[in-house]
C-alpha positions in Angstrom: 38.1 -23.2 13.5 37.1 -21.3 16.5 35.6 -22.9 19.5 32.3 -21.5 20.7 32.2 -18.7 23.1 30.7 -19.5 26.7 27.1 -18.6 26.4 25.2 -17.8 29.8 23.3 -21.2 29.0 26.9 -22.5 29.4 27.9 -20.7 32.6 24.6 -22.0 34.0 25.5 -25.8 33.0 29.0 -25.4 34.4 28.5 -23.3 37.7 30.9 -20.9 36.2 28.8 -17.9 36.5 30.3 -14.8 38.6 28.3 -11.8 39.5 31.1 -9.6 39.3 32.4 -10.9 35.7 29.1 -12.0 34.0 26.2 -9.8 35.1 25.8 -8.0 32.1 24.8 -11.4 30.3 21.6 -11.1 32.3 20.1 -8.9 29.8 21.1 -11.3 26.8 18.8 -14.4 25.8 16.9 -16.2 28.6 18.2 -19.4 29.6 16.4 -22.8 29.8 16.0 -23.4 33.7 12.8 -21.9 34.9 14.2 -20.6 38.1 17.3 -19.0 36.3 15.3 -17.5 34.0 12.7 -16.1 36.3 15.7 -14.4 38.2 16.9 -13.3 34.9 13.6 -11.5 34.0 13.7 -9.8 37.8 17.2 -8.5 36.8 16.0 -6.9 33.8 13.0 -5.3 35.3 14.7 -3.7 38.2 16.3 -0.2 37.8 18.0 -0.3 41.1 21.8 -1.0 41.1 21.7 -2.4 44.5 18.7 -4.8 43.7 20.6 -5.7 40.7 23.7 -7.0 42.6 21.5 -8.8 44.8 19.8 -10.7 41.9 23.2 -11.5 40.3 24.6 -13.0 43.1 21.5 -15.2 43.9 21.7 -16.4 40.1 25.6 -17.2 40.5 24.5 -19.4 43.8 21.4 -20.8 41.7 23.6 -21.6 39.0 26.0 -23.7 41.1 23.5 -25.8 42.6 22.0 -26.5 39.1 25.2 -27.7 37.8 25.9 -30.0 40.8 22.7 -31.6 39.7 23.5 -31.9 36.2 27.0 -33.5 36.9 25.1 -36.3 38.6 23.1 -36.8 35.6 25.8 -36.4 33.1 27.2 -39.6 31.1 30.4 -40.9 32.5 32.8 -43.6 31.6 32.8 -46.7 33.8 35.2 -49.5 34.1 37.8 -50.7 31.5 37.4 -48.6 28.6 36.4 -51.2 26.0 33.5 -52.1 28.7 32.9 -48.3 29.2 32.4 -47.8 25.5 30.0 -50.7 25.2 28.1 -49.5 28.2 27.7 -46.1 26.8 26.6 -47.2 23.4 23.8 -49.5 25.1 22.9 -46.4 27.5 22.7 -43.9 25.1 22.0 -44.8 21.7 19.4 -46.1 19.9 19.3 -47.6 16.2 17.9 -45.4 13.9 17.7 -47.5 10.7 16.6 -51.0 9.6 15.0 -53.5 11.2 16.5 -52.7 14.5 15.3 -49.0 14.5 14.6 -47.9 18.2 16.3 -50.8 19.9 19.3 -50.2 22.1 22.6 -50.1 20.5 24.2 -53.3 21.8 27.7 -54.0 20.4 27.8 -57.2 18.0 30.5 -59.5 19.2 32.6 -58.5 16.1 32.3 -55.0 17.0 32.9 -55.4 20.8 36.1 -57.3 19.8 37.3 -54.5 17.7 36.6 -51.8 20.6 38.2 -54.0 23.4 41.4 -54.2 21.5 41.6 -50.7 20.0 40.8 -48.8 23.5 43.3 -51.0 25.3 45.9 -48.9 27.3 49.3 -49.5 28.7 50.5 -49.8 32.3 50.6 -45.8 32.6 47.3 -45.7 31.6 47.4 -44.7 27.9 46.1 -45.4 24.9 48.3 -48.1 23.1 46.8 -47.3 19.5 46.4 -43.8 18.0 45.8 -44.9 14.4 43.2 -47.6 13.4 42.1 -49.3 10.2 39.0 -51.0 9.7 38.2 -52.7 6.9 34.9 -54.7 6.3 32.6 -54.9 3.4 29.4 -52.7 2.9 26.5 -53.5 5.2 28.2 -54.5 8.2 27.6 -51.5 10.4 30.9 -49.8 10.4 29.9 -46.1 9.9 27.5 -46.5 13.0 30.0 -47.8 15.2 32.3 -45.0 13.9 29.8 -42.7 14.6 29.3 -43.8 18.1 32.8 -44.1 18.9 33.0 -40.1 17.9 30.1 -39.3 20.4 31.9 -41.4 23.3 35.0 -39.1 22.8 32.9 -35.9 22.4 31.0 -36.7 25.7 33.5 -38.4 27.8 36.8 -36.3 27.2 37.4 -33.4 29.7 39.6 -31.4 27.2 37.4 -29.4 25.0 37.4 -32.2 22.5 37.6 -31.7 18.9 36.1 -34.5 16.9 36.1 -34.7 12.9 34.2 -36.5 10.5 36.1 -36.7 7.0 35.8 -38.4 3.7 36.8 -38.1 0.1 34.0 -35.5 -0.2 31.8 -33.3 2.6 28.8 -35.2 1.5 30.6 -38.6 2.3 31.7 -37.2 5.2 28.1 -36.6 6.8 27.3 -40.2 6.6 29.1 -41.0 9.7 28.1 -37.4 11.0 24.5 -38.1 10.2 24.4 -41.2 12.2 25.9 -39.5 15.3 23.3 -36.7 15.1 20.4 -39.2 14.8 21.9 -40.9 17.9 21.7 -37.7 19.9 18.1 -36.7 18.7 16.8 -40.1 19.4 18.3 -40.5 22.9 18.9 -39.3 26.1 21.9 -37.1 25.1 19.5 -35.0 22.9 19.2 -32.7 26.4 22.8 -32.2 26.5 24.0 -32.0 22.8 23.2 -29.3 20.4 22.7 -30.4 17.0 23.5 -28.4 13.8 23.8 -29.3 10.3 27.5 -29.8 10.3 28.5 -29.8 14.0 27.4 -31.3 17.2 28.2 -29.2 20.5 28.4 -30.6 24.3 28.3 -27.3 25.9 29.6 -28.9 29.3 33.0 -29.5 28.0 33.2 -27.2 25.1 33.4 -30.2 22.8 32.4 -30.2 19.0 32.0 -32.8 16.6 32.2 -31.5 13.1 32.4 -32.2 9.3 35.6 -31.5 7.2 35.8 -30.6 3.8 38.1 -32.8 1.7 40.5 -29.8 1.2 43.3 -31.1 2.7 45.6 -28.1 2.2 43.1 -26.0 4.6 43.0 -28.6 7.5 46.5 -28.1 8.7 46.7 -26.6 12.2 43.6 -28.5 13.7 44.0 -29.9 17.1 42.3 -33.5 16.8 41.0 -35.4 19.8 39.5 -38.0 17.5 39.4 -38.2 13.7 36.8 -40.6 12.0 37.8 -41.1 8.2 35.2 -42.8 6.0 35.8 -45.0 2.9 39.5 -44.4 2.7 39.8 -46.3 -0.3 38.4 -43.0 -2.2 41.2 -41.1 -1.2 42.9 -41.0 -4.7 43.9 -37.2 -5.2 46.8 -35.2 -3.8 44.2 -32.9 -1.9 42.5 -36.1 -0.5 45.8 -37.6 0.6 46.6 -34.2 2.1 43.6 -34.2 4.4 44.5 -37.5 5.8 48.1 -36.3 6.3 46.7 -33.0 8.1 44.6 -35.0 10.5 47.3 -37.9 11.4 50.1 -35.3 11.7 48.0 -33.5 14.3 47.5 -36.4 16.7 50.6 -35.3 18.9 48.8 -32.0 19.8 46.4 -33.9 22.1 46.8 -36.6 24.8 45.3 -40.0 24.0 43.9 -38.6 20.4 43.1 -41.0 17.5 42.3 -41.6 14.1 40.2 -44.3 12.7 39.7 -45.2 9.3 36.9 -47.2 8.2 36.8 -48.4 4.6 35.9 -51.2 2.2 38.7 -52.4 -0.1 39.6 -50.2 -3.5 39.9 -50.8 -6.9 43.5 -51.0 -7.3 46.4 -50.9 -4.7 48.2 -48.0 -6.1 46.1 -45.5 -3.7 46.6 -44.3 -0.1 44.6 -47.2 1.2 46.5 -49.9 -0.9 49.8 -48.6 0.2 48.8 -48.5 3.9 47.4 -52.0 3.4 50.4 -53.4 1.8 52.7 -51.6 4.7 50.4 -53.2 7.0 50.9 -56.9 5.7 54.8 -56.5 5.7 55.4 -54.6 8.9 52.7 -55.3 11.3 52.6 -58.2 13.9 50.1 -60.5 12.1 47.2 -62.7 13.6 44.6 -64.6 11.9 41.8 -65.9 13.7 40.0 -67.5 11.0 40.5 -67.3 7.1 38.5 -64.1 6.5 40.1 -61.8 9.3 43.5 -60.6 9.5 44.3 -58.4 12.8 47.6 -56.4 12.4 49.1 -54.8 15.5 52.3 -52.5 16.1 51.8 -51.7 19.8 55.2 -49.4 19.8 54.1 -47.3 17.3 50.5 -47.4 18.0 48.8 -48.8 14.7 46.1 -51.4 14.5 44.4 -53.0 11.5 41.2 -55.2 11.6 40.6 -56.5 8.0 37.4 -58.7 7.1 37.7 -60.3 3.9 37.4 -63.3 1.8 40.4 -65.2 1.0 42.1 -64.2 -2.1 42.0 -67.8 -3.1 38.2 -68.3 -2.4 35.9 -69.0 -5.3 33.5 -66.2 -6.0 30.6 -68.6 -5.1 32.2 -69.6 -1.8 29.2 -68.7 0.5 31.3 -69.9 3.8 33.7 -67.2 2.6 31.0 -64.7 2.2 29.7 -65.4 5.9 33.2 -65.0 7.0 34.0 -61.7 5.5 30.5 -60.2 6.7 30.4 -60.7 10.5 27.2 -58.7 11.2 24.4 -60.8 12.2 21.9 -59.2 10.2 24.0 -59.9 6.8 21.7 -62.4 5.1 23.4 -64.6 2.6 20.4 -64.9 0.6 20.5 -61.1 0.0 24.0 -61.4 -1.0 23.3 -64.2 -3.4 20.6 -62.2 -5.1 23.0 -59.1 -5.9 25.4 -61.6 -7.1 23.1 -63.1 -9.4 21.2 -59.7 -10.3 21.1 -58.3 -13.8 24.2 -56.3 -14.5 26.0 -57.1 -11.3 30.0 -56.9 -11.7 32.1 -59.7 -10.1 34.8 -56.9 -9.5 32.4 -54.8 -7.6 30.8 -57.7 -5.8 34.4 -58.8 -4.6 35.2 -55.3 -3.5 32.0 -54.2 -1.7 30.9 -57.6 -0.4 34.1 -59.7 0.2 36.4 -56.6 0.9 38.8 -57.9 -1.8 41.4 -55.4 -3.4 40.5 -55.6 -7.3 42.4 -54.8 -10.4 42.2 -50.8 -10.8 39.9 -51.4 -14.1 37.7 -54.4 -15.7 36.1 -54.9 -18.9 33.0 -53.1 -18.4 30.6 -55.3 -20.5 32.2 -58.7 -21.5 31.9 -60.0 -24.8 29.9 -63.1 -23.6 27.4 -60.5 -21.9 27.1 -58.5 -25.1 26.8 -61.4 -27.6 23.7 -62.4 -25.4 22.0 -59.3 -26.4 22.0 -60.4 -30.2 18.6 -60.5 -31.9 17.1 -60.5 -35.4 14.7 -57.8 -34.7 14.7 -54.9 -36.9 14.1 -50.7 -36.9 11.0 -50.8 -39.2 10.7 -48.0 -41.7 9.3 -45.0 -40.5 9.5 -46.1 -36.8 10.2 -43.5 -34.0 14.0 -43.3 -33.5 16.4 -41.5 -31.1 20.0 -40.8 -32.5 23.2 -40.6 -30.4 26.5 -38.9 -31.7 29.9 -39.0 -30.2 32.1 -37.1 -32.5 36.0 -36.2 -32.9 37.9 -34.4 -35.4 41.3 -35.6 -36.1 43.1 -39.0 -35.5 40.0 -40.5 -33.8 36.7 -42.1 -34.5 33.1 -40.8 -34.6 30.1 -42.7 -34.4 26.0 -42.5 -35.0 23.7 -44.9 -33.3 20.1 -45.1 -34.0 17.9 -46.6 -31.4 14.2 -47.8 -31.4 12.0 -48.8 -28.5 10.1 -52.3 -29.1 6.3 -52.6 -27.9 7.8 -54.9 -25.4 10.4 -52.3 -24.1 13.6 -53.7 -25.3 15.5 -51.1 -27.5 16.9 -52.3 -30.9 20.4 -50.7 -31.7 22.2 -49.8 -34.9 25.7 -48.0 -35.2 27.7 -46.6 -37.7 31.5 -45.7 -37.0 34.2 -43.4 -38.9 37.5 -43.7 -38.2 40.6 -41.6 -39.2 42.9 -44.5 -37.9 43.5 -47.8 -39.7 43.8 -49.9 -36.6 40.5 -48.6 -35.3 37.5 -50.9 -35.7 35.0 -48.7 -38.1 32.6 -49.2 -40.9 34.0 -46.1 -43.1 37.3 -45.3 -43.2 38.4 -41.6 -43.7 41.7 -40.5 -45.4 44.0 -37.6 -44.3 43.5 -38.1 -40.5 40.4 -36.0 -40.2 36.6 -36.9 -39.8 34.5 -35.4 -42.8 31.5 -34.0 -40.8 29.6 -33.8 -44.1 29.5 -37.6 -44.3 28.0 -37.7 -40.9 25.5 -35.0 -41.3 24.4 -36.9 -44.8 24.2 -40.2 -42.9 21.8 -38.6 -39.9 19.7 -37.0 -42.8 19.2 -40.2 -44.2 18.1 -42.1 -41.2 15.7 -38.9 -40.7 14.3 -40.0 -44.3 13.9 -43.6 -43.3 12.7 -42.9 -39.7 10.8 -40.5 -37.6 13.8 -39.2 -35.6 12.4 -37.8 -32.2 15.9 -36.2 -31.1 19.5 -36.1 -32.1 21.4 -36.1 -28.9 25.3 -35.0 -29.2 28.4 -34.2 -27.3 28.6 -30.3 -27.8 32.7 -30.4 -27.7 32.8 -31.2 -31.4 29.4 -31.3 -33.0 27.9 -28.1 -32.4 28.1 -26.7 -35.8 26.8 -29.7 -37.4 23.9 -29.9 -34.9 23.0 -26.4 -36.0 23.0 -27.5 -39.7 20.9 -30.4 -38.7 18.4 -28.0 -36.8 18.0 -25.7 -40.1 16.7 -29.2 -41.7 14.1 -29.5 -39.3 15.5 -32.1 -36.7 15.2 -31.7 -33.1 18.7 -31.5 -31.3 20.0 -31.7 -27.8 23.5 -31.6 -26.3 24.5 -33.9 -23.5 27.7 -33.3 -21.4 29.6 -36.5 -21.1 30.8 -35.3 -17.8 27.3 -34.5 -16.5 24.9 -36.5 -14.0 22.6 -37.3 -17.1 25.4 -39.2 -18.8 26.4 -40.9 -15.7 22.7 -42.1 -15.1 22.7 -43.1 -18.6 25.9 -45.5 -18.4 24.1 -47.0 -15.3 21.1 -48.0 -17.1 22.8 -49.0 -20.5 25.0 -51.5 -17.8 21.8 -52.5 -16.4 19.9 -53.3 -19.6 22.8 -55.2 -21.3 22.5 -57.5 -18.1 18.5 -57.7 -18.5 18.9 -58.4 -22.5 16.8 -55.3 -23.1 19.1 -54.5 -25.8 18.9 -55.9 -28.9 21.8 -55.8 -31.6 22.5 -57.6 -35.0 26.2 -58.8 -33.6 27.8 -55.9 -35.7 31.4 -56.9 -35.0 32.4 -53.1 -35.2 30.2 -52.1 -32.4 30.8 -55.1 -30.4 34.5 -54.2 -30.6 33.9 -50.4 -29.1 31.6 -52.2 -26.4 34.2 -54.7 -25.0 37.0 -51.8 -25.3 35.3 -49.8 -22.3 36.6 -50.3 -18.6 34.8 -49.1 -15.8 35.5 -48.5 -12.0 32.7 -47.4 -9.4 33.2 -44.4 -7.8 32.3 -43.6 -4.1 28.8 -42.7 -5.1 28.0 -45.8 -7.1 28.4 -44.1 -10.6 30.3 -45.7 -13.4 33.5 -44.0 -14.7 34.4 -45.1 -18.1 37.6 -45.2 -20.0 39.3 -47.4 -22.7 40.9 -50.6 -21.9 44.1 -49.3 -24.0 44.3 -45.9 -25.6 44.5 -47.2 -28.9 41.0 -48.9 -28.8 38.2 -46.9 -29.5 34.8 -46.6 -27.6 32.8 -44.1 -29.4 30.3 -46.7 -30.6 29.6 -47.5 -27.2 29.2 -43.7 -26.0 26.9 -42.9 -29.2 24.9 -46.1 -28.2 24.4 -45.2 -24.5 23.2 -41.9 -25.4 20.9 -43.3 -28.0 19.6 -46.0 -25.7 19.1 -43.3 -22.7 16.7 -41.4 -25.0 14.8 -44.5 -26.3 14.3 -46.2 -23.0 12.6 -43.2 -21.4 9.0 -43.6 -20.3 6.6 -42.7 -23.2 5.8 -38.9 -23.0 2.3 -37.7 -22.2 -0.4 -38.0 -25.2 -0.7 -34.2 -24.4 2.9 -33.6 -25.7 2.4 -35.4 -28.7 -0.9 -33.9 -29.9 -2.9 -30.5 -29.4 -5.3 -30.9 -26.3 -8.8 -30.0 -27.4 -11.5 -28.7 -25.2 -14.9 -29.2 -25.6 
């Protein structure tokens, strides 16, 4: 990753222009300062070499005066490092989001405490900590803090710093970077730092703050001054872990460099973050100022961990633990209470995201109690408008067909039929020989089409493509849905929320219930559900078909012009 070459503008800013070496640059792009620009234009207009020489010498002298003025105005670190950082934030940054937008960025007490410790130096003036882990629940301001620290390193270091923002995906990495860019654009640094989509350039020291891709294998060889790694809990693949390795093993290349990981807890401890957390508890010198803060220090090896979390033994409804785990003054317990009680709220997600507790890797997605609460007596009337969802498999598996009808009050009635080639699988129809007979499935769908007005048959194309062609030949509208698609991820989220809000009505069918409660789920870094089986022997085809059918039935009513011909009078 090459550094930006010195431009004429940069030579002006640092006073490094030399008439004998850089005169030819005067015919390039015009510089910003008016006096220097006027000399540059005069250089272009004259044809005499003696005059060009005189103007170049005058330009060099003028750049030295200009650079001295700029140095007097440039941001400087003042006092002890923790105090210098706090002062830098207050002088140069303005909040850009939320209720504090436009106000000076005064560090919160918890932020100041962390910064004071993380920026401590030894008797020789060297950083004590080169690896930091800050674990804290969502919404407490860890990303703006990290962005500000990155900018502080970018502007105050003198070694042409390289500051990197990284995460499990490049888009996630941009979250911290975008905070940094907004601080630059909304404050006094806007005249000093050049902004781009993926980089910030401070030309006075040839420093750069950049967003990295998550391809760890291509990041070896970096020279790291400061690495900000967002949501370390999401580093679950080999390539992502390699990115962490590439950044942390490059710290020895720069004096006083550091890596800072900011994160919430993960779903399971069999991850990079989980291993690091467990090792920190086992090896670091621990202090617990209060029940919801664990501080781990290893000054000899340069590691610091600050971990805000509700105690493992705390009751889920213990709001005193909520307060202790969320130290930011703007976190309102009333808002947390509303999220806890919102339809579709997951206990595991609340514990992980708002109490910063590690949860088991998987949880039953929809509990038996929550599913049972949706049971009702409503039926699908004859000739009703319906949508059909199909999740199909061929051998040693199950196939399910669900039909959905939306009631006038917008609730959706679901019915499901499951075929299975396995004895142990909950099913309505057993298929001998270990292979699903799709003829029976097709006949069932055609029977539904005789009873109801089927608007659409939506299917997983992996196994049901040929059957869909036969159904289309019989006059049915068919449409594929890729189970790995964004549409399917959105369908899972809608279904989960609908169950919590009791917007789904089923008849207590034990087979469908078995498929529903056999699904486990985790939330990924984008807030989307990742669905899998609780056990490999348990099947969830009935759930998948129902999710597909529900997603189509629950859509807003289409325009009347899509239902009938438009007649112009």
